[in-house]
C-alpha positions in Angstrom: -20.1 11.4 9.0 -19.4 15.1 8.9 -15.8 16.2 8.6 -14.7 18.7 11.1 -11.3 19.6 9.6 -9.5 18.3 12.7 -8.6 15.0 11.0 -5.0 15.9 10.3 -4.5 16.7 13.9 -6.3 13.7 15.4 -5.2 11.1 12.9 -3.0 8.3 14.1 -0.3 6.6 12.0 -0.5 2.9 11.5 3.3 2.7 11.2 4.0 1.6 14.7 1.5 -1.3 14.4 3.0 -2.3 11.1 6.5 -2.3 12.6 5.4 -4.5 15.5 3.7 -7.0 13.0 6.8 -6.9 10.8 9.1 -7.7 13.7 6.8 -10.4 14.9 6.9 -12.0 11.4 10.6 -11.6 11.2 11.0 -13.4 14.6 8.8 -16.3 13.4 10.5 -16.5 10.0 14.0 -16.7 11.4 12.8 -19.3 13.9 11.3 -21.3 11.1 14.4 -21.0 9.1 16.6 -22.3 11.9 14.1 -25.1 12.7 13.9 -26.3 9.1 17.7 -26.2 8.7 18.1 -28.3 11.8 15.5 -30.8 10.4 17.2 -30.9 7.0 14.2 -29.4 5.1 16.1 -27.2 2.6 13.1 -26.0 0.6 11.1 -24.9 3.7 14.3 -23.3 5.1 14.7 -21.3 1.9 11.1 -20.3 1.9 11.3 -19.1 5.6 14.6 -17.3 4.8 12.9 -15.4 1.9 10.0 -14.5 4.2 12.5 -13.3 6.8 14.2 -11.1 4.2 10.8 -9.6 3.2 9.9 -8.9 6.8 13.3 -7.3 7.5 12.9 -5.1 4.4 9.4 -4.1 5.5 10.7 -3.2 9.0 13.5 -1.1 7.4 11.0 0.8 5.2 8.7 1.5 8.2 11.6 2.7 10.4 12.7 5.0 7.6 9.2 6.5 7.2 8.8 6.9 10.9 12.1 8.9 11.0 10.8 11.2 8.1 8.0 12.4 10.3 4.8 14.0 9.1 4.9 15.5 5.6 1.9 17.6 5.2 0.7 19.8 8.1 -1.8 22.4 7.0 -1.5 25.8 8.7 -4.1 27.9 10.4 -4.9 29.6 7.1 -6.1 26.3 5.5 -9.9 26.0 6.1 -11.5 22.7 7.2 -13.0 20.5 4.5 -16.5 21.4 3.5 -19.2 18.7 4.0 -20.6 17.3 0.8 -23.7 18.8 -0.6 -26.9 16.8 0.1 -28.5 15.4 -3.0 -31.2 17.5 -4.7 -34.8 16.5 -5.2 -35.1 13.1 -6.7 -31.9 11.8 -5.1 -30.1 12.2 -8.4 -26.3 12.5 -8.8 
């Protein structure tokens, strides 16, 4: 696929999807923790609680990165990427 140089403009961030998945996992982990506590399954409740903590930390990292915004925005003076050279005769490297 030939690069056009418009990739930084047209690229989409996966952070929103990651945030949604993280919150969905947090919801299920908290629900599992509550359910296992009510059933008296301490080991599973602790496991779900740890998973909930990991999901909450991931969501916090994603929110922080979303608030930072884009870091690298090339200006008009940065030329687009050049396509790779086609291989020479013999198909060598």
